[in-house]
C-alpha positions as CSV (number, residue, x, y, z in Angstrom):
1,M,-29.6,-25.3,21.8
2,S,-32.8,-23.6,20.5
3,Y,-32.7,-20.2,18.9
4,K,-35.3,-17.7,17.5
5,Y,-33.0,-15.7,15.1
6,L,-30.3,-16.8,12.7
7,V,-27.6,-14.2,11.9
8,I,-25.3,-14.8,8.9
9,V,-21.9,-13.1,8.6
10,E,-19.0,-13.7,6.2
11,S,-16.3,-15.1,8.5
12,P,-16.2,-17.6,11.4
13,A,-14.1,-15.1,13.5
14,K,-16.7,-12.4,13.1
15,A,-19.5,-14.9,13.9
16,K,-17.8,-16.0,17.1
17,T,-17.4,-12.3,18.2
18,I,-20.9,-11.1,17.7
19,E,-22.7,-14.3,18.9
20,K,-21.3,-13.4,22.4
21,Y,-23.0,-10.0,22.3
22,L,-26.5,-11.2,21.1
23,G,-27.4,-13.8,23.6
24,K,-29.0,-17.2,23.5
25,Q,-31.9,-16.4,21.2
26,Y,-29.5,-15.7,18.4
27,K,-27.4,-18.2,16.4
28,V,-24.6,-16.6,14.4
29,V,-23.0,-18.6,11.5
30,A,-20.6,-17.7,8.7
31,S,-21.2,-18.0,4.9
32,V,-17.4,-17.9,4.5
33,G,-17.6,-15.1,1.9
34,H,-19.8,-15.2,-1.2
35,V,-22.1,-18.1,-1.9
36,R,-22.9,-17.2,-5.5
37,D,-20.7,-15.8,-8.3
38,L,-20.2,-15.8,-12.0
39,P,-18.7,-19.1,-13.1
40,K,-15.0,-19.1,-13.9
41,S,-15.4,-21.2,-17.1
42,T,-17.5,-18.7,-19.2
43,M,-18.2,-15.0,-19.5
44,S,-21.8,-15.6,-18.2
45,I,-22.9,-12.1,-19.1
46,D,-25.9,-12.0,-21.5
47,I,-24.8,-9.0,-23.5
48,E,-28.0,-9.1,-25.7
49,N,-30.2,-9.1,-22.7
50,N,-29.2,-5.9,-20.8
51,Y,-25.9,-7.5,-19.6
52,E,-27.8,-9.9,-17.3
53,P,-25.4,-11.9,-15.2
54,R,-25.8,-15.6,-14.9
55,Y,-24.9,-16.5,-11.3
56,I,-24.2,-20.0,-10.0
57,N,-23.6,-21.4,-6.5
58,I,-19.9,-21.4,-6.0
59,R,-18.3,-24.8,-6.4
60,G,-17.5,-26.3,-3.0
61,K,-20.1,-24.2,-1.2
62,G,-22.8,-26.8,-1.4
63,P,-22.5,-28.1,2.1
64,I,-22.4,-24.6,3.6
65,I,-25.5,-23.6,1.6
66,K,-27.3,-26.8,2.6
67,E,-26.5,-26.1,6.3
68,L,-27.6,-22.4,6.0
69,K,-30.9,-23.5,4.5
70,K,-31.4,-26.0,7.3
71,L,-30.7,-23.4,10.0
72,A,-32.8,-20.7,8.3
73,G,-35.7,-23.1,8.2
74,K,-35.7,-23.4,12.0
75,A,-35.4,-19.7,12.7
76,Q,-38.3,-17.2,13.1
77,K,-36.2,-14.6,11.2
78,V,-32.9,-14.5,9.4
79,F,-30.6,-11.4,9.7
80,L,-27.9,-10.8,7.1
81,A,-24.9,-9.0,8.8
82,A,-22.2,-9.0,6.1
83,D,-19.7,-6.1,6.1
84,P,-20.9,-2.5,5.7
85,D,-19.8,-1.9,2.1
86,R,-20.9,-2.7,-1.4
87,E,-19.3,-6.1,-1.3
88,G,-21.0,-6.9,2.0
89,E,-24.4,-5.7,0.5
90,A,-23.9,-8.0,-2.5
91,I,-23.1,-11.0,-0.2
92,A,-26.3,-10.3,1.7
93,W,-28.3,-10.1,-1.6
94,H,-26.9,-13.4,-2.8
95,L,-27.7,-15.0,0.5
96,A,-31.3,-13.7,0.3
97,H,-31.6,-15.4,-3.1
98,V,-30.1,-18.7,-2.1
99,L,-32.3,-18.8,1.1
100,S,-35.4,-17.5,-0.7
101,L,-35.7,-14.5,1.7
102,D,-38.1,-11.6,0.9
103,L,-36.0,-8.7,-0.5
104,E,-38.6,-6.3,1.0
105,D,-38.0,-7.7,4.5
106,K,-35.9,-5.6,6.9
107,N,-33.3,-8.2,7.5
108,R,-30.1,-6.3,6.7
109,V,-28.0,-5.3,9.7
110,V,-24.8,-3.2,9.5
111,F,-22.3,-2.0,12.0
112,N,-19.1,-0.1,11.6
113,E,-17.4,-1.7,14.6
114,I,-17.8,-5.0,16.3
115,T,-18.4,-3.9,19.9
116,K,-21.3,-4.9,22.1
117,E,-22.9,-1.4,22.0
118,A,-22.6,-1.1,18.2
119,V,-23.9,-4.6,17.4
120,K,-26.9,-4.3,19.8
121,E,-27.7,-0.9,18.4
122,A,-27.6,-2.2,14.8
123,F,-30.1,-5.0,15.6
124,K,-32.6,-2.4,16.8
125,E,-32.8,-0.9,13.4
126,P,-32.5,-3.5,10.6
127,R,-33.2,-2.3,7.1
128,K,-33.9,-3.7,3.6
129,I,-31.1,-4.7,1.4
130,N,-29.9,-1.6,-0.4
131,Q,-30.4,-2.5,-4.1
132,D,-28.4,0.5,-5.3
133,L,-25.3,-0.6,-3.4
134,V,-25.8,-4.2,-4.8
135,D,-26.2,-2.8,-8.3
136,A,-23.0,-0.7,-8.0
137,Q,-21.0,-3.8,-6.9
138,Q,-22.7,-5.9,-9.6
139,A,-21.8,-3.3,-12.3
140,R,-18.2,-3.4,-11.2
141,R,-18.2,-7.2,-11.3
142,I,-19.7,-7.2,-14.8
143,L,-17.4,-4.5,-16.1
144,D,-14.4,-6.4,-14.8
145,R,-15.7,-9.6,-16.3
146,L,-16.3,-8.0,-19.7
147,V,-12.8,-6.6,-19.8
148,G,-11.0,-9.6,-18.5
149,Y,-12.9,-12.3,-20.4
150,S,-12.8,-10.4,-23.6
151,I,-9.2,-9.2,-23.7
152,S,-7.5,-12.1,-22.0
153,P,-8.3,-14.7,-24.8
154,I,-6.8,-12.3,-27.4
155,L,-3.6,-12.0,-25.4
156,W,-3.5,-15.8,-25.0
157,K,-3.8,-16.2,-28.8
158,K,-1.5,-13.3,-29.8
159,V,1.2,-13.4,-27.1
160,K,1.2,-16.4,-24.7
161,K,-1.1,-18.4,-22.4
162,G,-1.8,-17.4,-18.9
163,L,-2.0,-13.6,-19.5
164,S,-4.8,-11.3,-18.3
165,A,-6.0,-7.8,-18.5
166,G,-8.2,-5.8,-16.1
167,R,-9.6,-2.4,-15.7
168,V,-7.6,-1.3,-12.7
169,Q,-4.6,-3.5,-13.1
170,S,-4.0,-2.3,-16.7
171,V,-3.9,1.3,-15.5
172,A,-1.6,0.5,-12.6
173,L,0.7,-1.4,-15.0
174,K,0.8,1.6,-17.4
175,M,1.7,3.9,-14.5
176,I,4.6,1.6,-13.6
177,I,5.8,1.5,-17.2
178,D,5.3,5.3,-17.8
179,R,7.5,5.9,-14.8
180,E,10.1,3.4,-16.2
181,R,10.1,5.3,-19.6
182,A,10.6,8.5,-17.7
183,I,13.6,7.0,-16.0
184,R,15.0,5.7,-19.3
185,D,14.5,9.0,-21.1
186,F,15.9,11.0,-18.2
187,K,19.0,13.1,-19.0
188,P,20.8,14.3,-15.9
189,E,21.6,18.0,-15.6
190,E,24.6,19.3,-13.7
191,Y,24.1,21.8,-10.9
192,W,26.2,22.9,-7.9
193,S,25.6,24.0,-4.4
194,I,27.8,25.9,-1.9
195,N,27.3,25.2,1.7
196,G,29.1,26.7,4.6
197,N,29.8,26.0,8.2
198,F,29.7,29.2,10.3
199,I,30.3,30.1,13.9
200,K,28.7,32.6,16.3
201,S,29.3,32.8,20.0
202,R,31.1,29.4,19.8
203,K,28.0,27.8,18.3
204,K,28.3,26.2,14.8
205,F,25.5,26.3,12.2
206,K,25.1,25.7,8.5
207,A,24.0,28.1,5.7
208,S,23.6,27.6,2.0
209,F,24.3,29.9,-0.9
210,Y,21.3,31.9,-2.1
211,G,22.4,34.4,-4.7
212,V,24.3,37.6,-5.5
213,D,23.5,41.3,-5.4
214,G,20.0,40.7,-4.0
215,K,19.0,38.1,-6.7
216,K,18.6,34.4,-6.4
217,M,21.1,32.5,-8.6
218,K,21.3,29.0,-9.9
219,L,24.8,27.5,-10.0
220,S,24.9,25.5,-13.3
221,D,28.6,24.6,-13.6
222,A,32.0,25.0,-12.0
223,D,32.5,28.4,-13.7
224,D,29.5,29.8,-11.8
225,V,30.9,28.5,-8.6
226,K,34.4,30.0,-9.3
227,Q,32.8,33.4,-9.9
228,I,31.1,33.2,-6.5
229,T,34.0,31.9,-4.5
230,Q,36.4,34.5,-5.9
231,R,34.2,37.2,-4.3
232,L,34.6,35.5,-0.9
233,T,37.8,37.1,0.3
234,S,37.2,37.1,4.1
235,K,36.0,34.7,6.8
236,E,33.7,37.4,8.1
237,Y,30.1,37.7,7.0
238,D,27.6,40.4,7.9
239,V,24.2,39.4,9.3
240,T,21.9,41.6,7.2
241,K,18.5,40.2,8.1
242,V,16.9,38.0,10.8
243,T,13.3,36.8,10.4
244,K,11.6,35.0,13.2
245,K,8.1,33.5,12.8
246,E,5.8,31.2,14.6
247,R,4.5,28.4,12.4
248,K,1.7,25.9,13.1
249,R,1.8,22.4,11.9
250,N,-1.6,20.5,11.8
251,P,-2.0,16.8,12.5
252,S,-2.9,14.4,9.8
253,L,-6.5,13.2,9.4
254,P,-7.5,9.8,10.7
255,F,-6.8,6.8,8.4
256,T,-8.7,5.8,5.2
257,T,-7.9,2.5,3.7
258,S,-5.3,3.8,1.3
259,S,-3.6,6.1,3.8
260,L,-3.4,3.2,6.2
261,Q,-1.8,1.0,3.5
262,Q,0.7,3.8,2.7
263,E,1.7,4.5,6.3
264,A,2.0,0.9,7.2
265,A,4.4,0.4,4.3
266,R,6.4,3.5,5.3
267,K,6.6,2.9,9.1
268,L,6.0,-0.8,9.5
269,N,7.4,-2.2,6.3
270,F,4.1,-4.0,5.7
271,R,3.1,-5.2,2.3
272,T,-0.4,-4.0,1.3
273,R,-1.9,-7.5,1.6
274,K,-0.4,-8.0,5.1
275,T,-1.9,-4.6,6.2
276,M,-5.4,-5.6,5.2
277,M,-5.1,-9.1,6.6
278,V,-4.0,-7.8,10.1
279,A,-6.6,-5.0,10.0
280,Q,-9.3,-7.7,9.3
281,Q,-8.1,-9.6,12.4
282,L,-8.3,-6.4,14.6
283,Y,-11.8,-5.6,13.2
284,E,-13.3,-9.0,13.6
285,G,-12.1,-9.4,17.2
286,I,-9.3,-10.3,19.5
287,N,-9.7,-12.2,22.8
288,L,-8.7,-9.8,25.5
289,G,-9.5,-12.1,28.4
290,K,-10.3,-10.8,32.0
291,G,-14.0,-10.9,31.4
292,Q,-13.8,-8.9,28.2
293,G,-13.7,-11.9,25.9
294,I,-13.5,-11.2,22.1
295,V,-13.6,-7.5,21.2
296,G,-13.4,-5.8,17.8
297,L,-10.5,-3.4,18.3
298,I,-11.0,-1.1,15.2
299,T,-13.7,0.1,13.0
300,Y,-14.3,-1.3,9.5
301,M,-11.1,-1.0,7.5
302,R,-12.4,-0.5,4.0
303,T,-13.3,3.2,3.8
304,D,-12.6,6.4,1.9
305,S,-13.9,8.6,4.7
306,T,-12.0,10.6,7.3
307,R,-15.2,11.3,9.3
308,L,-15.3,10.4,13.1
309,S,-18.5,9.9,15.1
310,D,-19.5,12.3,17.8
311,T,-19.0,9.5,20.3
312,A,-15.4,8.9,19.2
313,K,-14.6,12.6,19.3
314,A,-16.0,13.0,22.8
315,E,-14.1,9.9,24.1
316,S,-10.9,11.3,22.4
317,R,-11.4,14.6,24.1
318,T,-11.7,13.0,27.6
319,F,-8.6,10.8,27.0
320,I,-6.5,13.7,25.6
321,E,-7.3,16.2,28.4
322,N,-6.9,13.6,31.1
323,T,-3.7,12.2,29.7
324,Y,-1.9,15.2,28.3
325,G,-3.8,18.2,29.6
326,E,-6.4,20.6,28.2
327,G,-4.0,22.5,26.0
328,Y,-3.4,19.3,23.9
329,Y,-7.0,18.9,22.9
330,G,-7.5,20.6,19.5
331,G,-11.1,19.7,18.7
332,K,-12.5,23.1,19.8
333,N,-11.0,24.9,16.8
334,K,-11.2,22.1,14.3
335,K,-13.0,22.8,11.0
336,K,-15.2,20.1,9.7
337,T,-13.1,17.9,7.4
338,A,-14.4,17.2,3.9
339,N,-14.5,13.6,2.8
340,N,-13.2,12.3,-0.5
341,K,-15.9,13.1,-3.0
342,A,-16.0,9.3,-3.8
343,A,-16.3,8.2,-0.2
344,Q,-18.5,5.2,0.1
345,D,-21.6,4.7,2.3
346,A,-20.9,7.4,5.0
347,H,-18.4,5.1,6.8
348,E,-16.2,6.5,9.5
349,A,-12.5,6.7,9.2
350,I,-10.4,3.7,10.5
351,R,-10.1,4.2,14.2
352,P,-9.9,2.2,17.5
353,S,-13.3,1.1,18.7
354,S,-12.3,2.7,22.1
355,V,-9.5,5.3,22.5
356,M,-9.4,4.3,26.2
357,R,-8.0,0.9,25.0
358,T,-4.4,2.0,24.7
359,P,-1.9,-0.2,22.7
360,E,0.2,-0.8,25.8
361,S,-2.8,-2.0,27.8
362,I,-3.5,-4.9,25.4
363,K,0.0,-5.5,24.1
364,D,0.2,-9.0,25.8
365,K,-3.0,-10.0,24.0
366,L,-1.8,-9.2,20.5
367,D,0.8,-10.7,18.3
368,K,3.7,-8.6,17.1
369,D,2.0,-7.5,13.8
370,Q,-1.4,-6.9,15.4
371,F,0.2,-4.7,18.1
372,K,2.2,-2.6,15.5
373,L,-0.8,-1.9,13.3
374,Y,-3.2,-1.2,16.2
375,Q,-0.6,1.2,17.7
376,L,-0.4,3.0,14.3
377,I,-4.2,3.3,14.0
378,W,-4.7,4.3,17.6
379,S,-1.9,7.0,17.5
380,R,-3.1,8.5,14.2
381,M,-6.7,8.8,15.5
382,V,-5.7,10.3,18.8
383,A,-3.2,12.8,17.2
384,S,-5.9,13.9,14.7
385,Q,-7.9,15.3,17.6
386,M,-5.0,17.1,19.3
387,S,-3.7,20.6,19.0
388,P,-1.4,21.8,16.2
389,A,2.3,21.8,17.0
390,V,3.8,25.2,17.2
391,M,7.3,25.7,15.7
392,D,9.6,28.7,16.2
393,T,11.3,29.3,12.9
394,M,14.3,31.5,12.2
395,S,15.8,32.6,8.9
396,V,19.2,34.5,8.8
397,D,20.8,36.3,5.7
398,L,24.6,36.4,5.7
399,E,26.4,38.6,3.2
400,Q,29.9,39.3,2.0
401,N,30.7,41.4,-1.2
402,G,27.1,40.9,-2.4
403,V,27.2,37.1,-1.9
404,R,24.3,36.0,0.2
405,F,24.0,32.8,2.3
406,V,20.8,31.8,4.1
407,A,20.6,29.8,7.3
408,T,17.2,28.4,8.4
409,G,16.4,26.8,11.7
410,S,13.4,25.7,13.7
411,K,12.6,24.3,17.1
412,V,9.4,22.9,18.6
413,K,7.8,25.5,20.9
414,F,4.7,23.3,21.7
415,D,4.7,19.7,20.6
416,G,0.9,19.3,20.4
417,F,-0.1,16.3,18.3
418,M,3.6,15.4,17.8
419,K,3.7,14.1,21.3
420,V,1.7,11.1,20.0
421,Y,2.4,10.7,16.3
422,I,4.2,12.2,13.2
423,E,3.3,11.1,9.7
424,G,6.0,9.2,7.7
425,K,7.4,10.4,4.4
426,D,7.9,8.4,1.2
427,D,11.6,9.4,1.0
428,G,12.2,8.0,4.5
429,K,13.6,11.3,5.7
430,D,12.3,12.7,9.0
431,E,12.3,16.3,9.9
432,K,14.9,17.3,12.5
433,E,15.2,20.3,14.7
434,N,17.9,22.8,13.6
435,I,18.5,25.4,16.2
436,L,20.4,28.5,15.2
437,P,22.4,30.7,17.7
438,E,20.8,34.0,18.6
439,M,21.7,36.7,15.9
440,A,20.6,40.2,15.0
441,A,21.0,42.4,12.0
442,G,24.5,44.1,12.2
443,D,26.2,41.1,13.8
444,V,29.2,39.5,12.3
445,V,29.8,35.8,12.0
446,K,32.8,33.8,10.8
447,S,33.0,31.0,8.3
448,V,34.7,27.8,9.3
449,D,34.7,26.4,5.8
450,I,32.9,26.9,2.5
451,E,32.3,23.7,0.5
452,P,31.2,23.8,-3.2
453,K,29.6,20.5,-4.3
454,Q,28.7,19.2,-7.8
455,H,25.4,17.4,-8.2
456,F,23.3,15.9,-11.0
457,T,19.5,15.8,-11.1
458,Q,18.1,12.4,-10.4
459,P,15.5,10.5,-12.4
460,P,12.0,10.0,-10.8
461,A,12.0,7.1,-8.4
462,R,10.2,3.8,-9.2
463,Y,7.0,3.3,-7.4
464,T,6.8,1.5,-4.1
465,E,3.5,-0.1,-3.1
466,A,2.8,3.0,-1.0
467,T,3.5,5.5,-3.7
468,L,1.6,3.6,-6.4
469,I,-1.5,3.3,-4.1
470,K,-1.2,7.1,-3.4
471,T,-1.0,7.8,-7.2
472,L,-3.9,5.5,-8.0
473,E,-6.0,7.2,-5.3
474,E,-5.0,10.7,-6.4
475,N,-6.2,9.9,-9.9
476,G,-9.4,8.4,-8.7
477,V,-8.5,4.9,-10.0
478,G,-9.9,1.9,-8.1
479,R,-11.3,1.8,-4.6
480,P,-9.9,0.7,-1.2
481,S,-10.8,-2.9,-1.6
482,T,-9.1,-3.1,-5.1
483,Y,-5.6,-1.9,-4.3
484,A,-4.2,-5.0,-2.6
485,P,-5.5,-7.5,-5.2
486,T,-4.5,-5.2,-8.1
487,L,-0.9,-5.1,-6.9
488,E,-0.8,-8.8,-6.3
489,T,-2.2,-9.6,-9.8
490,I,0.4,-7.5,-11.5
491,Q,3.2,-9.4,-9.8
492,R,1.5,-12.8,-10.1
493,R,1.2,-12.4,-13.9
494,Y,4.9,-11.4,-13.9
495,Y,4.0,-8.0,-15.5
496,A,6.1,-6.3,-12.8
497,K,8.4,-7.4,-10.0
498,L,9.5,-5.8,-6.8
499,N,13.2,-5.0,-6.8
500,A,14.4,-3.4,-3.6
501,K,10.7,-2.8,-2.7
502,R,10.1,-0.8,-5.9
503,F,8.1,-1.9,-8.9
504,E,10.1,-2.7,-12.0
505,P,8.2,-3.7,-15.2
506,T,9.2,-7.0,-16.9
507,E,9.6,-7.6,-20.6
508,L,6.3,-9.4,-20.6
509,G,4.6,-6.5,-18.8
510,E,5.9,-4.0,-21.4
511,I,4.7,-6.2,-24.3
512,V,1.2,-6.5,-22.8
513,N,1.1,-2.7,-22.0
514,Q,2.1,-1.8,-25.5
515,L,-0.7,-3.9,-27.0
516,M,-3.2,-2.4,-24.5
517,E,-2.1,1.1,-25.4
518,E,-2.4,0.4,-29.1
519,F,-5.7,-1.5,-29.2
520,F,-7.5,-0.6,-25.9
521,P,-6.5,3.0,-25.2
522,Q,-9.6,3.7,-23.1
523,I,-8.9,0.8,-20.7
524,V,-5.4,2.2,-19.8
525,N,-6.6,5.8,-19.8
526,T,-6.5,7.1,-16.3
527,S,-9.2,9.8,-16.7
528,F,-11.6,7.3,-18.4
529,T,-11.1,4.7,-15.5
530,A,-11.6,7.5,-12.9
531,E,-14.9,8.6,-14.6
532,M,-16.0,5.0,-14.6
533,E,-15.5,4.9,-10.8
534,E,-17.6,8.1,-10.5
535,D,-20.3,6.4,-12.6
536,L,-20.3,3.4,-10.1
537,D,-20.6,5.8,-7.2
538,N,-23.6,7.4,-9.0
539,V,-25.2,3.9,-9.2
540,A,-24.7,3.5,-5.5
541,A,-26.3,6.9,-4.9
542,A,-29.3,6.0,-7.2
543,K,-28.3,8.7,-9.7
544,E,-27.7,6.3,-12.6
545,K,-28.9,2.8,-13.7
546,W,-26.2,0.1,-13.7
547,V,-27.3,-1.1,-17.1
548,D,-26.7,2.3,-18.6
549,V,-23.2,2.6,-17.0
550,V,-22.2,-0.8,-18.4
551,D,-23.7,-0.1,-21.8
552,K,-21.9,3.3,-22.1
553,F,-18.7,1.4,-21.5
554,Y,-19.3,-1.6,-23.7
555,Q,-20.5,0.0,-26.9
556,P,-17.1,1.6,-27.8
557,F,-15.2,-1.3,-26.1
558,S,-16.8,-3.9,-28.4
559,K,-15.6,-2.0,-31.4
560,E,-12.0,-2.0,-30.0
561,L,-12.3,-5.7,-29.5
562,S,-13.2,-6.3,-33.1
563,V,-10.3,-4.3,-34.3
564,A,-7.9,-6.1,-32.0
565,E,-9.1,-9.5,-33.1
566,E,-8.4,-8.6,-36.8
567,Q,-5.3,-6.4,-36.6
568,M,-3.3,-7.5,-33.6
569,E,-0.3,-9.5,-34.9
570,K,1.0,-12.5,-33.1
571,I,4.1,-11.7,-31.0
572,Q,6.9,-14.2,-30.9
573,I,8.9,-14.0,-27.6
574,K,12.2,-15.3,-28.8
575,D,14.3,-17.6,-26.7
576,E,17.8,-16.2,-25.8
577,P,20.9,-18.4,-26.0
578,A,22.0,-19.4,-22.5
579,G,25.7,-19.9,-23.5
580,F,26.0,-23.6,-22.4
581,D,24.7,-27.0,-23.4
582,C,22.2,-29.3,-21.8
583,E,23.9,-31.8,-19.5
584,L,21.3,-34.5,-20.4
585,C,21.2,-34.4,-24.2
586,G,24.0,-32.0,-25.3
587,N,21.8,-29.6,-27.2
588,P,22.2,-25.8,-26.5
589,M,20.3,-24.5,-23.5
590,V,18.1,-21.3,-24.0
591,I,16.5,-18.7,-21.8
592,K,12.7,-18.9,-21.9
593,L,10.1,-16.5,-20.5
594,G,7.6,-18.4,-18.4
595,K,4.6,-17.6,-16.2
596,Y,6.9,-16.8,-13.2
597,G,9.8,-15.2,-15.1
598,K,12.8,-16.4,-17.1
599,F,14.3,-19.8,-16.8
600,Y,16.8,-22.1,-18.6
601,A,15.4,-24.9,-20.8
602,C,16.7,-27.3,-23.4
603,S,16.3,-26.2,-27.0
604,N,15.4,-29.8,-27.8
605,F,12.0,-29.5,-26.1
606,P,9.7,-31.5,-26.1
607,E,12.2,-34.4,-26.7
608,C,14.3,-33.2,-23.7
609,R,12.4,-31.5,-20.9
610,N,15.5,-30.4,-18.9
611,T,14.9,-27.0,-17.1
612,K,16.9,-25.0,-14.6
613,P,16.1,-21.9,-12.6
614,I,18.2,-18.8,-13.3
615,V,20.1,-18.0,-10.2
616,K,22.5,-15.2,-9.2
617,E,25.8,-16.2,-7.7
618,I,27.1,-13.9,-4.9
619,G,30.7,-15.0,-5.2
620,V,30.8,-17.0,-2.0
621,T,31.7,-20.6,-1.6
622,C,29.2,-22.7,0.4
623,P,30.3,-22.7,4.1
624,K,28.7,-26.2,4.6
625,C,29.9,-28.4,1.7
626,H,32.8,-26.1,0.6
627,K,32.2,-27.2,-3.0
628,G,29.1,-25.3,-4.3
629,Q,28.5,-21.6,-4.8
630,I,26.0,-19.6,-2.8
631,V,23.1,-18.3,-5.0
632,E,20.1,-16.1,-4.4
633,R,16.8,-17.9,-4.3
634,K,13.2,-16.9,-3.7
635,S,10.7,-18.6,-1.3
636,K,7.1,-19.4,-2.2
637,K,6.2,-16.0,-0.6
638,N,8.8,-14.3,-2.9
639,R,11.2,-13.7,0.0
640,L,14.9,-13.7,-0.8
641,F,17.1,-16.3,0.8
642,Y,20.5,-17.8,0.1
643,G,21.3,-21.5,-0.7
644,C,23.9,-23.8,-2.2
645,D,23.7,-24.4,-6.0
646,R,24.4,-28.1,-5.3
647,Y,20.9,-28.5,-3.8
648,P,19.6,-31.2,-3.0
649,D,23.1,-32.7,-2.5
650,C,23.8,-29.8,-0.1
651,D,20.9,-28.3,1.9
652,F,22.6,-25.1,3.1
653,I,20.2,-22.1,3.4
654,S,20.3,-18.7,5.1
655,W,18.0,-15.8,5.2
656,D,21.0,-13.5,5.7
657,K,23.7,-13.1,3.0
658,P,26.9,-15.0,3.7
659,I,30.0,-12.8,3.1
660,G,32.7,-15.4,2.6
661,R,34.6,-14.8,5.9
662,D,34.6,-16.8,9.1
663,C,34.0,-15.5,12.6
664,P,37.3,-14.7,14.4
665,K,35.6,-15.8,17.6
666,C,34.0,-19.2,16.8
667,Q,35.0,-19.9,13.2
668,H,31.4,-20.1,11.9
669,Y,30.5,-18.2,8.8
670,L,29.6,-14.5,8.9
671,V,26.5,-13.0,7.3
672,E,25.4,-9.5,6.4
673,K,22.3,-8.6,8.3
674,K,19.9,-5.7,7.5
675,V,19.5,-3.4,10.5
676,K,18.0,0.0,10.9
677,G,20.2,2.6,9.3
678,G,22.2,0.2,7.1
679,K,23.8,-3.3,7.3
680,Q,25.8,-5.1,9.9
681,V,28.1,-8.1,9.8
682,V,27.2,-10.7,12.4
683,C,28.2,-14.3,13.2
684,S,25.7,-17.0,12.3
685,N,26.5,-18.8,15.5
686,C,27.7,-16.5,18.3
687,D,27.2,-12.9,19.4
688,Y,30.1,-11.5,17.4
689,K,29.3,-8.3,15.5
690,E,31.2,-5.8,13.4
691,D,30.4,-2.1,13.0
692,V,27.4,-1.1,10.9
693,Q,28.4,-0.4,7.3
694,K,26.5,2.6,5.9
């Protein structure tokens, strides 16, 4: 089929979607990501020549490049339609070099959503490749290469092979370890609370101790509690003050990349990588059938912006007023929202390409994960344009002999945006209505019981993926596209591991971080890394030259490298005795630290190469062979499962934890299954269930 115009995008899925919109004169093909990059084998940065990068065609991309050149040779014009961010701009720039395109030619096409209207509109106004955006991405790539390829060899030499360091990953690791230090150093403090159940007009409600004689009081120990309870001689309490207020609660802004990653972790239990993978699918297009074909369902998913287009706002207003009523539309009184100061390229927030395309209307065209994420994005965007919720709040002071208790309650007067969406919380606790009985000053209420309770302050919680991303963003470290690969690298290098979905540093991670803090303090300095991000933003905005930004970083960094080369001592990671002998040669087994964590190995290495994984027994005999013990194992995707320690002689496996009892109904083994709100014991074969154990 003949064509006049060649359009190059990154992915085959995106190519397939937009080719349908452009017609027969256009041929759309995919470069499958970058075609040129710095080689993996060498630094390839000419430090003496203004940090000039030496790019090569990526190994394995030869056939694709050859085909692109062939297709470009037949076209009257080539359009470069990579993603609308710095990475996409760099891909377009590399393609222009490989295909010998004129960099002054207006051949760059960008669109924030893959819909027919957006794509056609974008091709009406192609522009030149934005060299400032290319330079910003190139500066980031060079900085990361300088750090990684300079520090990693030192770590290999002084600690062990396979280690790495990076600008953002090193800061993230330090945050994890700083939190762990805070947990270790934490000293719990005792404190007490006194809560009471009260009754008024046959309605029960709760109130908490506030203070005595008009002053707030902290209960530090049992003696403080005793002094208070001794003053409570009656069940009757006077209502001394009732305060009623109306409080407005505003909706959350539409999603940015990081807020989407956080909310998908809280509400959908998605890992960061999974969120971005599914979002990419929704952006590039889903086949909706019924004459619609492939449609991009959301706008571009790498953005720091909370801005919405006027078209999106107008469509939202129509939908909200028609679906929920005029009172639910909140746009009339909305103030203009300020974007993050570092927001890239005037992107929009992440939103559905059409609000009219409700999640339920396309549920049968999406897989389970796509539906969940689309519903989250759609709900958040719609809610952001709705009216605030209005809450009736009530606060009541109860007193007896100068001892004051306070009861607080609230109820929804007008649900507003809450009809559609409520933002999740990192602690997993949702707000609940607490309705108090009607009371007025001068009333008397009775206590049902008064319960003193001892507490101890808790250490700060370890980071989850969501809370670590939130902290990185708040400190200006990294950008939307860096969070997922950063968290993956930390785990892949075995610097930290996820334990109960929270980051826990490993011994290796602590060793590497200690060396980084000692010899490369700027690299792990949060403020310094955030300033570097601002410098990169200035390059993108044509306020600074990329060479100047790189040089400002490298001059002091090169001195730190020299000191580290000379003064960093070699660290011996000692093997630990395993407590048993090798069954092959009889020598003692030891515990070694490898690339993927600790494992058993023979101390007679290399003469004996016997190794074993370190597994955790759960105290249950294998229900299949009745000889081995059930142990915890990890899949290639790091998912926990249970298997027999006699594998491969016994191939028993289970995703759910066997509990060592048989089903009273069918005699198959019972397992402990995770369910919402706790755990439940179920049969591995039939429908037998036991009550949820909380």
